[in-house]
C-alpha positions in Angstrom: -58.4 25.9 -162.3 -55.7 28.3 -162.7 -52.9 27.8 -160.0 -50.2 30.5 -159.9 -48.7 29.8 -156.6 -49.2 27.5 -153.4 -46.5 28.0 -150.9 -46.5 26.7 -147.2 -43.4 27.5 -145.2 -43.1 26.6 -141.5 -40.1 27.4 -139.6 -39.0 27.8 -136.0 -39.0 31.4 -134.6 -35.5 32.6 -134.5 -36.0 34.3 -131.2 -38.6 32.6 -129.2 -38.2 28.9 -128.5 -41.3 26.8 -128.8 -42.8 29.2 -131.4 -43.3 28.4 -135.0 -43.8 30.9 -137.8 -46.1 29.9 -140.6 -46.1 31.6 -144.2 -49.0 31.0 -146.3 -49.2 32.0 -149.8 -52.0 31.0 -152.3 -52.7 32.4 -155.6 -55.2 29.9 -157.2 -58.5 30.0 -159.1 -59.2 33.7 -158.3 -58.3 33.4 -154.5 -55.2 35.4 -153.2 -54.0 34.8 -149.6 -50.8 36.0 -148.2 -50.4 35.5 -144.5 -48.0 35.0 -141.8 -48.9 33.8 -138.4 -47.0 32.5 -135.2 -48.1 29.6 -133.2 -46.8 27.7 -130.1 -45.7 24.0 -130.6 -48.9 23.1 -128.4 -51.4 24.9 -130.5 -54.1 22.4 -131.6 -55.1 24.1 -134.7 -51.6 24.5 -135.7 -50.9 20.9 -135.2 -54.0 20.1 -137.2 -53.1 22.2 -140.1 -49.6 20.7 -140.4 -51.1 17.2 -140.4 -53.4 18.0 -143.1 -50.7 19.6 -145.2 -48.5 16.6 -145.0 -51.6 14.4 -145.7 -52.3 16.5 -148.9 -48.6 16.6 -149.8 -48.4 12.8 -149.8 -51.6 12.4 -151.7 -50.4 14.6 -154.5 -46.9 13.1 -154.6 -48.4 9.5 -155.1 -51.2 10.6 -157.6 -51.0 9.5 -161.1 -50.4 12.1 -163.9 -53.7 12.5 -165.8 
């Protein structure tokens, strides 16, 4: 698998309280995704995405180097 870029950035919207900006950039295994979206703090799909991103990050940080 060729991985060039995987980047997830979530930040508070600088103008609208309670809104988060999600920047997603993936260039891996022939797939290229560049997307920016905005979500309210209460958006369930946003919350699920963040939980999964944290889970994956923890899993990778604890993985043995093969």
